[in-house]
C-alpha positions in Angstrom: 9.1 78.9 -20.4 11.7 77.6 -22.8 14.3 75.5 -20.9 17.8 76.8 -20.8 20.5 75.0 -22.8 23.2 73.0 -21.0 26.0 74.4 -23.2 26.6 77.7 -25.0 29.0 77.6 -27.9 30.8 80.9 -28.3 31.9 81.4 -31.9 33.6 84.7 -32.9 33.8 85.3 -36.6 35.8 87.8 -38.6 36.2 87.4 -42.4 35.8 83.6 -41.9 33.9 82.7 -45.0 36.6 80.4 -46.5 36.3 77.8 -43.7 33.2 78.7 -41.7 30.6 76.2 -43.1 32.6 73.2 -42.1 32.9 74.7 -38.6 29.2 75.3 -38.3 28.4 71.8 -39.6 30.7 70.2 -36.9 28.8 72.1 -34.2 25.4 71.1 -35.5 26.5 67.5 -35.7 27.4 67.2 -32.1 26.1 64.0 -30.4 25.1 66.2 -27.4 22.1 68.1 -28.7 21.2 70.5 -25.8 23.2 73.6 -26.8 22.9 77.0 -28.2 25.6 78.7 -30.4 26.2 82.4 -30.1 28.0 83.4 -33.3 29.2 87.0 -33.5 30.1 88.5 -36.8 32.7 91.0 -35.8 32.4 93.5 -38.6 33.4 91.1 -41.4 33.6 92.4 -45.0 33.3 89.0 -46.8 30.4 86.6 -46.9 30.7 85.5 -43.2 27.3 87.0 -42.2 25.4 85.4 -45.1 26.8 82.0 -44.2 25.9 82.4 -40.5 22.3 83.6 -41.3 21.7 80.7 -43.8 22.9 78.2 -41.2 20.8 79.7 -38.5 17.7 79.2 -40.7 18.5 75.5 -40.8 19.5 75.1 -37.1 17.5 77.4 -34.7 20.0 76.7 -31.9 22.2 79.3 -33.6 21.9 83.0 -32.6 23.6 85.5 -34.8 25.0 88.9 -33.7 26.4 91.3 -36.2 28.0 94.7 -35.6 31.1 96.8 -36.3 34.6 95.3 -35.6 35.6 95.4 -31.9 38.3 92.7 -31.8 38.4 89.2 -30.4 38.5 89.9 -26.7 35.5 92.2 -26.8 33.7 89.7 -29.0 34.3 86.8 -26.6 33.2 88.7 -23.5 30.1 90.0 -25.3 29.0 86.5 -26.3 29.8 85.1 -22.8 27.7 87.8 -21.2 24.7 86.7 -23.3 25.2 82.9 -22.8 22.4 81.0 -21.1 24.0 77.6 -20.7 25.7 76.2 -17.7 28.9 75.7 -19.7 30.7 77.8 -22.3 32.2 75.8 -25.2 34.8 77.8 -27.2 35.1 77.4 -30.9 37.0 79.2 -33.6 35.5 79.8 -37.1 38.1 77.7 -38.9 38.3 74.6 -36.8 36.3 71.4 -36.7 35.1 69.7 -33.5 34.5 65.9 -33.5 30.9 64.7 -33.1 31.4 63.5 -29.5 33.5 66.5 -28.3 30.9 68.0 -26.0 29.6 64.7 -24.8 33.0 63.5 -23.7 34.0 66.8 -22.2 30.9 66.9 -20.0 31.5 63.4 -18.9 35.1 64.3 -17.9 33.9 67.4 -16.1 31.4 65.4 -14.1 33.9 62.7 -13.3 36.6 65.1 -12.0 34.4 67.9 -10.6 36.5 70.4 -12.7 35.7 73.9 -13.8 37.6 74.0 -17.1 38.2 71.1 -19.6 40.3 71.0 -22.8 41.2 68.1 -25.1 44.0 67.0 -27.4 43.9 68.4 -30.9 45.1 67.4 -34.3 46.7 70.0 -36.6 45.8 70.2 -40.3 46.3 72.6 -43.2 49.8 74.1 -43.1 50.9 71.9 -40.2 50.3 68.3 -39.2 50.6 66.3 -35.9 48.9 66.3 -32.6 49.1 68.4 -29.4 48.7 66.1 -26.4 48.1 68.6 -23.7 48.3 67.7 -20.0 45.1 66.3 -18.5 45.4 66.6 -14.7 44.9 69.8 -12.7 48.4 69.9 -11.2 50.2 69.2 -14.6 48.1 71.8 -16.3 48.9 74.5 -13.7 52.5 73.6 -13.9 52.5 73.9 -17.7 51.2 77.4 -17.4 54.6 78.4 -16.0 55.8 77.9 -19.6 52.9 78.5 -21.9 49.2 77.9 -22.4 48.2 74.3 -21.4 45.1 74.3 -23.6 44.3 74.8 -27.3 41.9 77.7 -26.9 39.0 76.4 -29.2 39.1 73.0 -27.4 38.0 74.4 -24.0 34.7 74.2 -22.2 34.3 76.1 -18.9 31.7 77.0 -16.3 29.7 80.0 -17.5 29.5 81.5 -14.0 33.3 81.4 -13.8 33.8 83.1 -17.2 31.2 85.8 -16.4 33.0 86.5 -13.1 36.4 86.5 -14.7 36.2 87.7 -18.3 39.0 87.7 -20.8 41.6 90.3 -19.7 41.4 93.2 -22.2 45.1 94.0 -22.0 46.2 90.5 -23.2 45.9 91.0 -26.9 46.8 87.9 -28.9 47.4 85.9 -25.6 43.9 86.3 -24.1 43.5 82.6 -23.5 46.9 82.2 -21.7 46.1 85.2 -19.5 42.6 83.8 -18.6 43.9 80.3 -17.7 46.6 81.8 -15.4 44.0 84.1 -13.8 41.6 81.2 -13.2 44.4 79.0 -11.8 45.3 81.8 -9.3 41.6 82.0 -8.1 41.4 78.3 -7.5 39.7 76.9 -10.6 40.1 73.2 -11.2 41.4 72.1 -14.6 41.2 68.9 -16.6 41.4 67.7 -20.2 40.1 64.7 -22.2 43.3 62.8 -23.3 41.9 62.2 -26.7 41.8 64.3 -30.0 38.4 66.0 -30.1 39.1 68.9 -32.3 40.9 69.5 -35.6 42.9 72.7 -35.5 43.4 74.4 -38.9 46.7 76.1 -39.4 47.0 78.8 -42.1 49.0 81.9 -42.8 46.0 84.2 -42.0 45.9 83.3 -38.3 46.7 85.9 -35.7 49.4 83.8 -34.1 51.3 83.8 -37.5 51.0 87.6 -38.2 51.5 89.0 -34.7 54.2 86.7 -33.3 56.3 89.5 -31.7 53.4 91.1 -29.9 52.2 87.7 -28.8 55.6 86.8 -27.3 55.8 90.1 -25.5 52.3 89.8 -24.0 52.9 86.1 -23.0 56.1 86.9 -21.3 54.4 89.5 -19.1 51.7 86.9 -18.2 54.3 84.2 -17.5 56.2 86.6 -15.2 53.2 87.4 -13.1 52.1 83.8 -12.9 55.5 82.5 -11.9 55.9 85.1 -9.2 52.6 84.0 -7.7 52.8 80.3 -8.3 56.4 79.0 -7.9 57.2 77.2 -4.7 58.8 79.4 -2.0 62.1 77.7 -2.5 62.3 78.9 -6.1 60.9 82.4 -5.8 64.3 84.1 -5.6 65.1 82.7 -9.0 61.7 83.5 -10.6 62.8 86.4 -12.7 65.8 84.5 -14.2 63.6 81.5 -14.9 61.0 83.6 -16.7 63.8 85.2 -18.8 65.1 81.8 -19.9 61.7 80.1 -20.3 60.6 82.3 -23.2 60.1 79.8 -26.0 62.0 81.9 -28.6 65.0 82.4 -26.4 68.2 80.6 -27.6 70.1 79.2 -24.6 73.8 78.8 -23.9 75.1 75.5 -22.4 75.4 77.2 -19.1 71.8 78.5 -19.2 70.6 75.0 -20.2 72.3 73.5 -17.2 70.8 76.2 -14.9 67.3 75.5 -16.3 67.7 71.7 -15.8 68.7 72.2 -12.2 65.7 74.5 -11.8 63.4 71.7 -13.2 64.8 69.1 -10.8 64.2 71.4 -7.9 60.7 72.3 -9.1 59.9 68.6 -9.5 60.9 67.9 -5.9 59.0 71.0 -4.5 55.9 70.6 -6.7 55.5 66.8 -7.5 52.6 67.5 -9.9 54.9 69.3 -12.2 56.9 66.2 -12.8 54.3 65.0 -15.4 55.1 67.8 -17.8 58.8 68.5 -17.0 59.9 65.5 -19.1 58.4 67.3 -22.1 59.7 70.7 -21.0 63.4 69.9 -20.7 63.4 68.4 -24.2 62.0 71.6 -25.6 64.7 73.5 -23.6 67.4 71.2 -25.1 66.0 72.0 -28.6 66.6 75.7 -28.2 70.1 75.3 -26.7 73.1 76.1 -28.9 76.4 74.3 -28.9 75.1 70.7 -28.8 77.8 68.1 -28.9 78.8 64.7 -27.4 79.5 66.3 -24.0 75.7 66.8 -23.5 75.0 63.1 -23.7 75.7 62.4 -20.0 73.4 65.2 -19.0 70.7 64.0 -21.2 71.0 60.5 -19.8 70.6 61.7 -16.2 67.7 63.9 -17.1 65.9 61.1 -18.9 66.1 59.0 -15.7 65.1 61.9 -13.3 62.4 63.4 -15.6 61.2 60.7 -18.0 60.3 61.8 -21.5 56.7 61.0 -22.5 56.2 58.8 -25.6 54.9 61.7 -27.6 58.2 63.6 -27.2 60.6 60.7 -27.8 61.0 61.4 -31.6 62.0 65.0 -30.7 64.5 63.7 -28.2 65.9 61.3 -30.8 66.5 64.2 -33.2 68.3 66.1 -30.4 70.5 63.1 -29.7 71.4 63.0 -33.4 72.2 66.8 -33.2 74.6 66.0 -30.3 76.4 63.5 -32.4 76.8 65.6 -35.6 77.1 69.0 -34.0 75.1 72.2 -34.6 76.8 73.2 -37.9 76.2 69.9 -39.7 72.7 69.7 -38.1 71.6 73.0 -39.5 73.0 72.0 -42.9 71.1 68.8 -42.9 67.9 70.7 -42.0 68.3 73.0 -44.9 68.9 70.1 -47.3 65.8 68.4 -46.0 63.7 71.5 -46.7 65.1 72.1 -50.2 
């Protein structure tokens, strides 16, 4: 009997020919060798299938499925249902995982006894920089009050868990955020490797670029349900107002900014694990607040002491301090000049 693989990569592909080969190579070149890769051609009309089939000839660990288009969520759940490994490793067809990605994530899972593990990522293509996601269970679950705490293609999770709780079919374009919230509610333990293990390609063809409005609407519904079920009892009466103001595209007034900051301070006291991410969150909240001026400096100073800003977010805070000094009108003009 052929032994079962330890890890099952799940790789959905739809019209992915432009970037697919680099993705396949990065999977094959993993330092951890005991894996299978279930690649699903979701009704592509370019050369995706031919690239997959050619690679599978060279690396027999790849299994190729091809059929009519059914969409990402159905494709993910189909591949997970077929997975034989103990762990599911997500991967998108335009990203590149580092050679030691799986090796380091399995080590982290074993050390923490966790069920789901992400990693930091590096953006490339139309965007640069790094996303340093939270790495502890409490911080990750607190971050889910605001948005997804993982880069989707960086995640590895227990196969039994994902087969029991598949991607929710209603959460189109926010299926990963919905799944992490669901798993948090049923008691899954989260972690992440605090190191860049995946290069995340940004380009205009991505779903998050073309379907932003639908994504925001779906995410807001997920956020609302998660907050209602997760916020400490002392904050439940304010859950609806918090969710309304927490929406990332919402521009806040100064009064709303003050309300949110008081909410964060109460949340940190009632849920200490949230303190690790609230230093980042309040800076994001400041960034989408209108009417910045010198009167905000005292508030910023007190928040910096109560909820320290992580090193990765200090450049963003510095920019917001400059905005307070020059005012919103001049700040917007300076931004336009810089872009031109």
